[in-house]
C-alpha positions in Angstrom: 0.0 0.0 0.0 1.4 3.4 -1.0 2.4 6.0 1.6 2.2 9.8 1.1 4.3 12.4 2.9 2.8 15.9 2.8 5.3 18.8 2.5 4.8 22.6 3.1 7.8 24.9 2.9 9.9 21.7 2.5 8.7 20.4 5.9 6.5 17.5 6.6 3.1 18.5 7.9 1.3 15.2 7.6 1.1 11.8 6.0 -1.6 9.6 4.5 -2.5 6.4 2.9 -4.0 7.9 -0.3 -3.7 11.1 -2.3 -7.1 12.5 -1.3 -6.2 12.2 2.4 -2.8 13.7 1.7 -4.3 16.7 0.0 -6.8 17.2 2.9 -3.8 17.5 5.2 -3.2 21.0 3.8 -6.3 22.1 5.8 -3.8 22.3 8.8 -2.0 25.3 7.2 -5.0 27.1 5.7 -4.1 30.8 5.2 -5.9 33.3 7.3 -7.0 35.3 4.3 -8.0 32.1 2.3 -5.7 32.9 -0.6 -4.4 29.5 -1.4 -2.8 30.7 -4.7 -0.6 33.2 -2.8 0.2 30.7 0.0 1.2 28.0 -2.5 3.5 30.3 -4.4 5.5 30.9 -1.2 5.3 27.4 0.3 5.8 25.3 -2.8 3.6 22.4 -1.5 4.4 18.9 -2.7 3.5 15.3 -1.9 6.0 12.5 -2.0 4.7 9.1 -2.8 6.5 6.0 -1.5 5.8 2.3 -2.2 4.8 1.7 1.4 5.2 3.0 4.9 8.1 0.6 5.3 9.9 2.1 2.3 9.4 5.5 3.8 10.9 4.3 7.2 13.8 2.7 5.3 14.6 6.0 3.7 13.9 4.7 0.2 13.6 7.3 -2.5 10.1 8.5 -3.2 8.5 6.9 -6.3 7.3 10.3 -7.4 7.0 13.9 -6.2 3.6 15.4 -6.9 3.5 19.2 -7.3 0.4 20.5 -5.6 -1.6 23.4 -6.9 -3.9 25.8 -5.0 -6.9 24.3 -6.9 -6.0 20.8 -5.8 -5.8 21.9 -2.1 -9.0 24.0 -2.3 -11.0 21.1 -3.7 -9.6 18.6 -1.2 -10.2 20.9 1.8 -13.7 21.6 0.7 -14.5 17.9 0.4 -12.8 16.9 3.7 -15.0 16.0 6.6 -15.1 18.7 9.4 -12.6 18.3 12.2 -13.9 16.9 15.4 -13.3 19.1 18.4 -13.1 17.8 21.9 
């Protein structure tokens, strides 16, 4: 099963088991003004896909690096279920 590492400003902000879940992780860094296009130009978001979680832990090279656009994030965040607060 593939493993996805979510990067923002070159730093990991989350991980996921599929691309949709990975894109939804960007909701954690949602810009205050809602301008994803501007935020993405500065942060250069990307997702790295690994063959498996074990491959990630073994420091294997990513199978691919996915450049993430503002539109991809906006769509994923809008479709993500609301966060549960305690």
